[in-house]
C-alpha positions in Angstrom: 229.2 91.8 77.5 225.6 92.6 77.8 224.0 93.7 80.8 221.1 92.4 82.1 218.1 94.4 83.9 215.7 93.2 85.9 212.0 93.9 84.5 209.7 96.3 86.2 206.4 95.5 86.4 203.6 98.1 86.7 200.3 98.2 88.1 198.1 100.0 86.5 194.6 100.2 88.9 194.6 100.1 92.6 190.9 99.7 94.1 190.6 100.9 97.4 187.9 100.3 99.8 186.5 103.2 100.7 186.2 104.8 104.6 182.7 106.1 104.8 181.2 108.0 107.9 177.8 107.5 108.6 175.5 109.0 111.6 175.6 105.9 113.9 171.4 103.7 114.2 171.1 101.6 116.9 171.8 97.7 115.9 175.4 99.6 115.9 174.8 99.5 119.8 176.7 95.7 120.6 179.8 96.8 118.1 180.3 100.6 119.8 180.3 99.5 123.3 182.8 96.3 122.9 184.7 98.7 121.0 184.5 101.5 123.3 185.8 99.4 126.1 188.5 98.0 124.2 190.5 101.1 122.5 190.3 102.8 126.2 191.7 100.2 127.6 194.2 99.7 124.7 194.9 103.9 124.6 194.4 104.3 128.5 197.0 101.7 129.6 198.0 103.6 133.1 194.7 103.6 134.1 192.5 100.7 136.0 189.7 99.1 134.3 188.8 96.2 135.8 186.1 98.0 136.5 185.1 99.7 132.7 182.0 97.9 131.5 180.6 97.6 128.1 177.0 99.9 129.5 180.0 102.8 130.4 179.4 103.0 126.1 175.7 104.3 126.7 176.3 106.6 130.1 179.9 107.8 128.3 177.5 109.1 124.6 173.9 109.8 126.4 172.4 112.8 123.8 175.1 112.7 121.8 175.5 113.0 117.9 177.3 110.1 117.1 179.1 108.7 113.9 180.9 105.8 112.4 183.1 104.9 110.5 183.0 101.6 108.3 184.2 99.5 105.7 183.7 97.0 103.6 180.0 96.5 106.4 183.3 96.2 109.2 182.2 99.4 112.2 186.1 100.7 112.6 185.7 103.4 115.2 183.5 106.5 116.0 183.5 109.8 117.4 180.6 111.0 119.9 179.4 115.2 119.9 178.2 117.2 122.3 176.8 119.6 119.9 175.0 121.8 122.1 178.4 122.8 123.2 180.2 121.8 119.7 182.2 119.5 122.3 183.9 116.2 121.1 183.3 113.9 124.0 185.1 110.8 122.5 186.3 110.1 119.8 187.9 106.1 119.4 189.6 103.9 116.2 189.3 100.1 116.4 193.5 99.6 117.9 193.9 96.7 114.7 192.7 99.4 112.4 194.5 102.8 113.3 197.6 104.5 111.4 194.9 104.3 108.1 193.0 107.7 108.3 190.2 106.3 110.3 190.9 109.2 113.1 190.9 111.8 110.9 187.5 110.4 108.4 186.2 111.0 112.0 187.3 114.2 113.1 187.0 115.7 110.5 183.0 115.2 109.8 182.8 116.1 113.6 184.9 119.6 112.3 181.9 120.1 109.4 179.4 119.2 111.9 180.6 122.6 114.7 178.8 125.9 114.6 181.2 128.0 116.2 185.0 126.8 118.0 185.2 122.9 118.9 186.3 121.9 122.4 187.5 119.1 123.6 189.5 116.8 126.3 192.4 115.1 126.1 194.5 113.2 129.2 197.7 114.7 129.2 199.6 110.8 129.7 197.5 110.2 126.3 200.6 111.8 123.9 199.6 110.1 120.4 195.9 111.1 121.4 197.3 114.2 122.1 200.0 114.9 118.7 196.6 113.6 116.7 194.5 116.5 117.5 197.2 119.5 116.8 198.4 118.0 114.2 194.6 118.6 112.9 194.4 121.9 113.9 193.8 121.4 117.3 195.2 123.9 120.2 195.5 123.7 123.8 193.9 126.1 125.7 194.2 125.0 129.3 194.9 122.2 131.4 192.3 120.6 134.0 192.3 117.2 136.8 189.8 114.3 136.1 189.1 111.5 138.0 191.6 109.3 135.1 194.7 112.0 135.5 195.3 115.5 134.3 193.9 116.9 130.6 194.4 119.4 128.7 191.9 121.5 127.4 191.6 121.8 123.6 190.4 124.3 120.9 189.3 124.1 116.9 188.5 127.6 115.5 186.7 127.5 111.8 187.8 128.7 109.5 
């Protein structure tokens, strides 16, 4: 009786389209406005986002250093930092590109720019984000209240 074995095939090379993180450009503004609006609605479904506008991005990032994650010319997410305070103010990834390492790359870029302990505020109800930051070395230092709900003040200590 002959034994049959299933032929195996191997993949000799896999091309990975790398994600890069670069400083923002004014031409990014229309896309980042849209991303900021939709990503907040996705991340914070318990908040009423009816009054949020595209221009909210402008106010939320004014005078901040902004980094954009890009792959094959597509903007995937951004982070903005108030550099004087090493304060990560915003980190948003397009919902369709989450879980691909985009947030991690943005966070690593920001952390490398810190000159001392980094800080951020994360809404307590945003459990996915809290867990994300904790996985990447951030620690809850305190809690506070904001118009959007209770938040954690988190710190990242330089190593």
